[in-house]
C-alpha positions as CSV (number, residue, x, y, z in Angstrom):
1,X,44.0,-87.6,-18.9
2,X,43.1,-91.0,-20.8
3,X,40.2,-92.9,-21.8
4,X,40.7,-96.3,-20.1
5,X,40.4,-94.4,-16.6
6,X,37.0,-93.3,-17.4
7,X,36.0,-96.2,-19.6
8,X,36.7,-98.7,-16.1
9,X,34.3,-95.8,-14.0
10,X,31.8,-95.8,-16.1
11,X,31.7,-100.0,-16.1
12,X,31.9,-99.2,-11.9
13,X,29.3,-97.0,-11.4
14,X,27.1,-98.2,-9.7
15,X,26.2,-94.1,-8.0
16,X,27.8,-90.9,-10.0
17,X,26.9,-87.7,-8.3
18,X,25.4,-85.4,-11.5
19,X,24.6,-81.9,-11.9
20,X,23.3,-79.7,-14.5
21,X,24.6,-75.6,-14.9
22,X,25.6,-74.4,-11.6
23,X,23.1,-76.8,-10.1
24,X,24.2,-78.9,-7.5
25,X,25.4,-82.3,-7.5
26,X,22.6,-85.2,-6.8
27,X,24.0,-88.8,-5.9
28,X,22.4,-90.7,-8.4
29,X,22.0,-94.5,-8.6
30,X,23.3,-95.4,-12.7
31,X,23.3,-98.3,-13.6
32,X,26.4,-98.9,-16.9
33,X,25.7,-99.4,-20.5
34,X,28.1,-99.5,-23.2
35,X,30.3,-96.7,-22.7
36,X,27.3,-94.2,-20.9
37,X,25.2,-94.0,-17.5
38,X,21.2,-94.5,-17.4
39,X,19.6,-93.2,-15.2
40,X,15.9,-92.9,-14.4
41,X,14.0,-90.1,-12.3
42,X,10.5,-88.7,-12.0
43,X,7.5,-89.5,-9.6
44,X,8.4,-92.6,-7.7
45,X,11.8,-92.2,-8.6
46,X,15.2,-90.4,-8.0
47,X,15.0,-86.8,-7.8
48,X,16.8,-85.0,-10.2
49,X,16.0,-82.0,-10.9
50,X,16.8,-80.3,-14.7
51,X,18.2,-83.4,-15.7
52,X,15.5,-84.9,-18.2
53,X,15.8,-81.1,-20.4
54,X,19.1,-80.6,-20.0
55,X,22.2,-81.1,-23.2
56,X,24.7,-81.1,-20.8
57,X,25.3,-82.3,-17.5
58,X,28.8,-82.5,-15.1
59,X,29.6,-86.4,-13.5
60,X,32.1,-86.9,-11.3
61,X,32.8,-90.7,-10.8
62,X,34.5,-92.8,-7.9
63,X,37.0,-95.3,-7.4
64,X,38.1,-98.0,-5.8
65,X,38.7,-96.0,-2.3
66,X,35.7,-94.2,-2.3
67,X,37.0,-90.3,-3.1
68,X,36.8,-89.3,-7.0
69,X,38.9,-90.4,-9.5
70,X,37.3,-88.7,-13.3
71,X,34.8,-85.3,-13.8
72,X,33.5,-85.4,-16.7
73,X,30.8,-83.5,-19.0
74,X,28.4,-85.3,-20.4
75,X,25.7,-85.4,-23.0
76,X,22.1,-86.2,-21.7
77,X,20.2,-88.0,-24.8
78,X,16.7,-88.9,-23.2
79,X,15.1,-92.2,-24.0
80,X,11.8,-92.9,-25.5
81,X,9.1,-95.4,-24.5
82,X,8.4,-97.6,-27.4
83,X,12.3,-96.7,-29.1
84,X,15.3,-99.6,-29.7
85,X,16.8,-98.2,-27.2
86,X,13.7,-98.0,-25.2
87,X,13.5,-101.3,-25.3
88,X,16.5,-102.8,-24.0
89,X,17.8,-100.2,-22.6
90,X,14.8,-100.2,-19.8
91,X,13.6,-103.8,-18.6
92,X,18.0,-104.5,-17.8
93,X,17.0,-100.7,-15.7
94,X,14.2,-102.5,-13.7
95,X,15.8,-105.7,-13.2
96,X,18.6,-103.8,-11.1
97,X,16.0,-101.6,-9.4
98,X,16.4,-102.5,-6.0
99,X,12.8,-102.5,-3.3
100,X,11.0,-101.9,-6.6
101,X,7.5,-103.6,-6.3
102,X,6.3,-105.9,-9.1
103,X,7.9,-107.5,-11.8
104,X,10.1,-105.5,-14.2
105,X,7.3,-105.2,-16.7
106,X,5.6,-103.7,-14.3
107,X,8.4,-101.0,-13.6
108,X,9.4,-100.2,-17.3
109,X,5.1,-100.1,-17.4
110,X,4.8,-97.7,-14.6
111,X,7.4,-95.2,-15.8
112,X,5.4,-95.2,-18.8
113,X,2.3,-94.4,-17.5
114,X,3.7,-91.9,-15.5
115,X,6.6,-89.5,-17.6
116,X,9.6,-90.6,-16.5
117,X,12.3,-89.6,-17.9
118,X,15.5,-92.3,-19.0
119,X,18.5,-90.7,-19.9
120,X,21.6,-91.4,-21.3
121,X,24.7,-89.6,-20.9
122,X,27.2,-90.4,-22.9
123,X,31.0,-88.6,-21.0
124,X,33.1,-86.5,-23.8
125,X,36.8,-87.5,-23.1
126,X,37.9,-84.3,-24.3
127,X,36.2,-82.6,-21.0
128,X,37.7,-85.8,-18.4
129,X,39.4,-84.1,-15.0
130,X,41.4,-87.4,-14.0
131,X,42.9,-87.2,-10.0
132,X,45.1,-85.3,-11.4
133,X,43.8,-82.0,-12.0
134,X,41.1,-82.3,-9.9
135,X,41.0,-80.2,-6.3
136,X,42.1,-82.1,-3.5
137,X,40.1,-80.5,-0.8
138,X,36.9,-82.6,0.3
139,X,34.7,-79.8,-2.4
140,X,32.0,-80.6,0.8
141,X,28.7,-78.4,0.8
142,X,26.3,-77.7,4.0
143,X,23.3,-79.8,4.5
144,X,20.7,-78.5,1.8
145,X,17.4,-77.3,3.3
146,X,14.4,-79.7,2.8
147,X,11.2,-80.4,4.7
148,X,12.5,-83.8,5.9
149,X,13.9,-82.6,8.8
150,X,12.0,-82.6,11.6
151,X,13.2,-81.2,14.9
152,X,14.7,-83.4,17.8
153,X,12.9,-84.3,21.2
154,X,14.1,-84.7,24.7
155,X,13.7,-88.2,25.7
156,X,11.3,-89.0,27.6
157,X,12.1,-90.1,31.0
158,X,9.8,-91.2,33.5
159,X,11.9,-90.8,36.9
160,X,14.1,-87.9,37.4
161,X,17.6,-88.7,36.2
162,X,19.9,-87.5,39.0
163,X,24.3,-86.7,38.0
164,X,26.6,-88.4,40.0
């Protein structure tokens, strides 16, 4: 697979399906930086179990048509607060974070205080698989069990409804 397809998919990425080890893939909001993706996770942010501690992860990116076009192994690097990379990337990421309360500086300060993980995912071009090598089926998995699901009740009716 050409690295041009991978580079273009990274440039246009706003969401990526990321999995760590044999775990399930999570749809995570991301920001492209050069030839890598930056993801924030932790308290008050998106849920990405094991990503902050991982050394490698699998990244799946979609194309303009919405379908999967590239899948690649990526090296995971956690950005440390106060480092040169952190001071450059964290304010950019905070500025693009939708529905965040406060300013970008407030958000970056909250990430530091809450020990949120800011990770950089750099895909390995040699381990990338393009659309020709990817499976043709949807690979959709059944929804995972969650405590957030509630049972739906029958709607309240004041008067009896008769069928005609």
